[in-house]
C-alpha positions as CSV (number, residue, x, y, z in Angstrom):
1,M,31.3,186.7,-72.5
2,R,33.5,188.5,-70.2
3,E,31.0,191.5,-70.4
4,A,28.1,189.4,-70.2
5,N,29.1,188.1,-66.9
6,M,29.8,191.6,-65.6
7,E,26.4,192.5,-66.9
8,N,24.9,189.5,-64.9
9,N,26.7,190.8,-61.5
10,D,25.6,194.2,-61.8
11,A,22.2,192.7,-62.3
12,A,22.6,190.9,-59.5
13,D,24.3,193.9,-57.5
14,R,21.2,195.6,-58.2
15,D,18.7,193.3,-57.1
16,L,20.6,193.2,-53.5
17,D,19.4,194.8,-50.7
18,P,21.6,197.5,-49.5
19,E,23.0,195.7,-46.3
20,A,23.8,192.8,-49.0
21,R,25.5,195.3,-51.5
22,A,27.8,196.5,-48.2
23,H,29.0,193.0,-47.4
24,E,29.9,192.1,-50.6
25,A,31.7,195.0,-51.1
26,A,34.0,194.4,-47.9
27,M,34.3,190.8,-49.1
28,R,36.0,192.0,-52.3
29,E,38.1,194.4,-50.1
30,I,39.5,191.7,-48.2
31,A,40.1,189.7,-51.0
32,D,42.0,192.5,-52.8
33,T,44.1,193.1,-49.6
34,A,45.0,189.5,-49.3
35,D,46.3,189.8,-53.3
36,T,48.6,192.6,-52.6
37,P,52.2,191.9,-51.7
38,A,53.5,192.3,-47.9
39,G,54.7,195.7,-47.4
40,S,53.0,198.7,-47.3
41,H,50.5,199.7,-49.9
42,Q,47.6,202.1,-50.6
43,K,43.7,200.8,-50.4
44,D,41.1,202.4,-52.9
45,L,37.6,202.1,-51.8
46,G,35.1,203.2,-54.0
47,G,37.7,205.3,-56.4
48,L,38.7,207.1,-53.4
49,S,42.3,206.9,-52.0
50,T,42.1,206.5,-48.2
51,G,45.8,207.8,-48.0
52,I,46.6,205.6,-45.2
53,M,49.9,203.4,-45.3
54,M,49.4,200.2,-43.7
55,E,52.6,197.9,-42.7
56,H,52.5,194.2,-41.8
57,F,54.9,192.8,-39.9
58,V,55.6,188.8,-39.5
59,A,58.0,187.8,-37.0
60,D,60.1,185.0,-37.3
61,V,59.4,182.1,-35.5
62,G,62.3,180.6,-35.6
63,S,64.1,183.6,-34.0
64,T,61.9,183.7,-30.7
65,P,61.7,180.4,-29.4
66,V,58.9,180.0,-26.9
67,T,61.1,178.8,-24.0
68,A,63.4,181.9,-24.8
69,T,59.9,184.1,-24.3
70,D,58.7,182.2,-21.4
71,S,62.0,182.1,-19.6
72,R,63.0,184.2,-16.4
73,S,66.4,185.4,-15.3
74,A,67.6,184.2,-11.8
75,E,68.9,187.7,-11.5
76,G,65.5,189.4,-11.0
77,A,64.2,186.9,-8.7
78,P,62.3,188.9,-6.0
79,V,64.5,189.0,-2.5
80,S,63.3,190.2,1.1
81,L,63.7,193.6,2.3
82,W,66.2,191.9,4.9
83,R,68.4,190.5,2.0
84,D,68.1,193.6,-0.1
85,A,69.0,195.7,2.8
86,W,72.3,193.3,3.8
87,R,73.7,193.9,0.2
88,Q,73.3,197.5,0.6
89,L,75.1,197.4,4.2
90,R,77.8,195.4,3.4
91,K,79.1,198.0,0.9
92,K,78.9,200.7,3.7
93,P,82.3,201.9,5.2
94,T,80.3,203.2,8.0
95,F,78.1,200.3,8.8
96,I,81.4,197.7,8.7
97,I,83.3,200.7,11.0
98,A,80.2,200.9,13.3
99,A,79.5,197.1,13.4
100,L,83.1,196.7,14.8
101,L,83.4,199.1,17.1
102,I,80.0,197.7,18.5
103,V,81.0,194.1,18.5
104,L,84.2,195.5,20.5
105,V,81.9,197.3,23.0
106,I,80.0,193.9,23.2
107,V,82.8,191.8,23.7
108,V,84.4,193.9,26.8
109,A,81.6,194.3,28.3
110,L,81.0,190.3,28.5
111,F,84.5,189.6,28.8
112,P,86.2,192.3,30.8
113,Q,88.8,189.9,32.3
114,L,90.3,189.6,28.6
115,F,91.3,193.3,28.6
116,W,91.9,194.5,32.0
117,T,95.4,194.1,33.7
118,E,93.7,193.9,36.6
119,N,90.5,193.3,38.3
120,P,89.3,197.1,40.0
121,S,86.7,195.2,42.4
122,A,89.3,192.9,43.9
123,A,90.1,193.8,47.7
124,A,94.1,193.7,46.8
125,T,94.1,195.9,43.9
126,Q,91.8,198.8,45.3
127,C,92.7,202.1,44.9
128,L,96.3,202.7,46.5
129,L,96.3,206.6,47.4
130,E,100.3,206.2,46.8
131,N,99.0,206.0,42.9
132,S,97.1,209.2,43.3
133,N,97.1,211.1,39.7
134,G,99.9,209.3,38.7
135,K,100.9,209.2,35.1
136,A,100.5,206.1,32.4
137,S,102.9,203.3,32.9
138,A,103.5,199.6,32.2
139,G,100.4,198.1,33.2
140,H,98.4,201.1,33.1
141,P,98.3,202.6,30.0
142,M,95.9,205.5,31.0
143,G,97.3,206.3,34.4
144,F,95.4,206.6,38.0
145,T,92.7,208.8,39.3
146,A,93.0,211.2,42.5
147,Q,91.7,207.9,44.8
148,G,94.8,206.3,43.3
149,C,92.6,203.8,41.1
150,D,93.7,202.3,37.6
151,V,91.6,204.5,34.8
152,Y,91.9,201.5,32.2
153,S,90.7,198.7,34.5
154,R,87.7,201.1,35.6
155,V,86.8,201.9,31.9
156,I,86.6,198.1,31.1
157,A,84.9,197.3,33.9
158,G,82.3,200.2,33.4
159,T,81.6,198.9,30.1
160,R,78.8,196.5,31.4
161,A,76.8,198.8,33.4
162,S,76.2,201.5,30.8
163,L,76.0,198.8,28.1
164,M,73.4,197.1,29.9
165,V,71.4,200.3,30.6
166,G,71.4,201.0,27.0
167,L,70.5,197.6,25.9
168,F,67.6,196.8,28.1
169,T,66.1,200.1,28.1
170,T,66.0,199.9,24.2
171,I,64.4,196.2,24.4
172,G,62.0,197.8,26.9
173,V,61.1,200.7,25.2
174,V,60.5,198.7,21.6
175,V,58.3,195.9,23.4
176,I,56.1,198.7,25.5
177,G,56.4,201.1,22.7
178,G,55.9,199.0,19.6
179,I,52.7,197.0,21.4
180,I,51.1,200.5,22.2
181,G,52.0,201.8,18.6
182,A,50.4,198.9,16.8
183,L,47.5,198.5,18.5
184,A,46.5,202.1,18.1
185,G,47.7,202.2,14.2
186,Y,45.8,199.1,13.2
187,F,42.2,199.6,15.3
188,G,42.2,203.4,15.2
189,G,38.9,204.9,16.6
190,W,38.9,205.5,20.2
191,I,41.7,202.9,20.8
192,D,43.8,205.3,18.6
193,G,42.5,208.2,20.3
194,V,43.2,207.0,23.8
195,L,46.5,205.6,23.3
196,A,47.6,208.8,21.6
197,R,46.6,210.9,24.3
198,L,48.5,208.8,26.8
199,G,51.6,208.9,24.7
200,D,51.4,212.6,24.4
201,V,51.1,212.8,28.0
202,F,54.8,211.0,28.9
203,F,56.3,212.7,25.2
204,A,55.5,216.0,26.7
205,L,58.3,215.4,29.6
206,P,62.0,215.1,28.7
207,L,63.9,212.2,29.2
208,I,66.6,213.4,31.4
209,L,63.9,215.6,33.5
210,G,61.4,213.1,34.2
211,A,64.1,210.9,35.0
212,L,65.2,213.2,37.7
213,V,62.1,213.8,39.2
214,V,61.1,209.9,39.5
215,M,64.6,209.1,40.6
216,Q,64.2,211.3,43.5
217,L,61.1,209.6,44.5
218,P,61.7,207.5,48.0
219,F,61.3,204.0,46.5
220,F,63.4,204.7,43.7
221,K,65.9,206.4,45.8
222,A,66.2,203.4,47.9
223,H,66.5,201.1,45.4
224,R,69.1,202.7,42.7
225,G,70.9,200.2,40.5
226,V,70.7,199.1,36.9
227,W,67.3,197.9,36.7
228,T,65.6,200.6,38.4
229,L,67.1,203.4,35.7
230,V,66.2,201.0,33.2
231,V,62.5,201.3,34.1
232,V,62.5,205.0,34.7
233,L,64.1,205.3,31.4
234,V,61.5,202.9,29.8
235,L,58.4,205.0,31.6
236,F,60.1,208.2,29.7
237,G,61.3,206.6,26.6
238,W,58.6,204.4,24.7
239,P,56.4,207.0,23.6
240,Q,58.4,208.1,20.3
241,I,58.6,204.4,19.5
242,A,55.1,204.3,19.8
243,R,54.7,206.8,17.4
244,I,56.9,205.3,14.9
245,M,55.1,202.4,15.0
246,R,51.7,203.4,14.6
247,G,52.8,205.4,11.7
248,A,54.2,202.5,9.9
249,V,50.7,200.3,10.6
250,V,48.5,202.7,9.4
251,E,50.6,202.6,6.1
252,V,50.3,198.7,5.6
253,R,47.2,198.2,7.3
254,N,45.2,198.2,4.0
255,A,48.0,196.3,2.0
256,D,46.5,193.8,-0.8
257,Y,48.4,190.9,1.7
258,V,46.4,192.2,4.9
259,V,43.2,192.4,3.0
260,S,43.5,189.0,1.7
261,A,44.2,187.8,4.9
262,R,41.5,189.2,6.3
263,S,39.3,188.0,3.9
264,L,40.5,184.5,4.9
265,G,39.2,184.9,8.2
266,V,42.6,185.0,9.9
267,S,42.0,186.7,13.5
268,S,43.2,190.6,13.9
269,L,45.7,189.0,16.4
270,G,47.0,187.0,13.5
271,I,47.3,189.7,11.2
272,L,48.8,192.0,13.6
273,M,51.5,189.3,14.5
274,R,52.1,187.6,11.0
275,H,51.9,190.4,8.7
276,I,51.5,193.9,10.0
277,I,54.2,194.2,12.8
278,P,57.2,192.1,10.8
279,N,56.5,194.3,7.7
280,A,56.5,197.4,9.9
281,M,59.4,197.2,11.9
282,A,61.9,198.6,9.7
283,P,61.8,202.3,10.9
284,V,61.4,200.9,14.5
285,I,64.7,199.0,14.2
286,V,66.1,202.1,12.9
287,I,65.0,204.6,15.5
288,A,65.6,201.8,18.5
289,T,69.4,201.8,17.2
290,I,69.9,205.6,17.5
291,S,68.6,205.5,20.7
292,L,70.3,203.2,22.0
293,G,73.1,205.6,22.4
294,T,70.6,208.0,23.8
295,F,70.2,205.9,26.8
296,I,73.8,205.4,27.5
297,V,73.7,209.0,27.5
298,A,71.2,209.6,29.5
299,E,72.3,206.6,32.3
300,S,76.0,209.0,32.3
301,T,74.1,212.0,32.9
302,L,72.1,210.8,35.3
303,S,75.1,209.2,37.3
304,Y,77.3,212.4,36.7
305,L,74.8,214.3,38.8
306,G,75.0,211.6,41.4
307,I,71.1,210.2,41.0
308,G,72.0,207.5,38.5
309,L,73.7,204.1,39.0
310,P,74.9,203.9,43.2
311,P,78.3,205.2,43.0
312,G,80.0,201.7,44.1
313,M,78.9,200.5,40.7
314,M,81.3,201.3,38.0
315,S,80.0,203.2,35.1
316,W,81.6,205.9,32.5
317,G,79.3,208.2,34.0
318,N,80.3,207.3,37.8
319,D,83.8,207.5,36.6
320,I,83.3,211.1,35.0
321,S,81.7,211.9,38.2
322,D,84.4,210.8,40.6
323,A,87.1,212.5,38.4
324,K,85.4,215.9,37.7
325,D,87.1,217.8,41.0
326,A,90.4,216.8,39.7
327,F,90.0,217.5,36.2
328,R,92.0,221.2,35.9
329,S,94.8,218.9,37.5
330,N,94.5,215.6,35.9
331,P,92.0,215.6,33.4
332,M,93.0,212.2,31.7
333,P,90.6,210.3,33.8
334,V,87.9,212.2,32.6
335,F,88.8,212.1,29.4
336,W,89.3,208.3,28.9
337,P,85.8,207.4,29.9
338,G,84.6,210.0,27.9
339,L,86.1,208.8,25.0
340,A,84.8,205.4,25.7
341,L,81.3,207.1,25.8
342,S,81.7,208.8,22.7
343,L,82.9,206.5,20.7
344,T,80.2,203.8,21.6
345,V,77.1,206.3,21.2
346,L,78.6,207.5,18.0
347,S,78.7,203.4,16.4
348,F,75.2,203.2,17.6
349,I,74.3,206.6,15.4
350,M,76.3,205.6,12.7
351,L,74.7,201.9,12.7
352,G,71.2,203.6,12.9
353,D,72.0,205.9,9.7
354,A,73.3,203.0,8.0
355,L,69.9,200.9,8.7
356,R,68.2,203.9,7.6
357,D,69.5,204.0,4.0
358,A,69.3,200.6,3.4
359,L,66.0,200.2,4.6
360,D,64.5,203.2,3.0
361,P,63.8,202.3,-0.7
362,K,63.4,206.1,-1.4
363,A,67.0,206.7,0.0
364,R,68.3,203.7,-2.1
365,K,66.4,205.3,-5.3
366,K,68.4,208.6,-4.6
């Protein structure tokens, strides 16, 4: 009976066309594979061994529930650039030391009466020649100048003028340079060309040399003061910030979120203010922090040369300039304001370096 069925099947196979026979052979192969136990096995096609070892792995549904697969760890939640930078900064000793020094300088500049032993501007405590080149004593820990002025009180009082020049100059160069760099980097074309050449003109002039020339002009010479010096330093200090901002804007102007905002119809001004500038400010803040110390040094240099702040205004540069003639006989009046200047500038440089390492992803990877 079985032989008869096989003969009938063979006869039926011969009656089928080639496509039907191929389909029938494939169905038989699938049936044979399904009957084979799970694991590795070897298939025989048409009497020829394929030599392919096939393994079947079936996951245990009970061991990997759907809730565990779809869950997301809270530790992997995305954080902002500034929050990530703060996590990096608070672990750096250089940042902590620099921040403490800067806070101390700011407090001294805002509330000098909390630190000085006597008001150096008061008529009753004016410089007395009887104290000329006096040594350190009670209430006068840094001694006296050749004019009989208390060095400690003058260093405390001079903090405000020096810090004001550095702070407001930095704000000015960030605003002006940031706007020019953002416009040049975003629009490109002839706007970029014109603004870039304008920046090259000012960038070619050194900061101190340019300030020396401008401060000798009659108008600036007759109106010497904090704000005059700030204007002059901003005039020659903005090109560096503009270059940094332009490069940062060029890097992010074709980002996906900018393209999406543009496709949604957001204006160019809106894209610049909401998306591009906030994401391009990190390198600008780093350079501005370091430049703040540079502008404080610039004020002290110009005041030392006699063309910065007026002689009657107390600042570290003026104090160093007044005490330079008696440096050989009494170097302390030069040393103490110079030390205050050095520590302040060093603290801003250390802060800028810490910010650069925290805001630069490549530096963190290293």
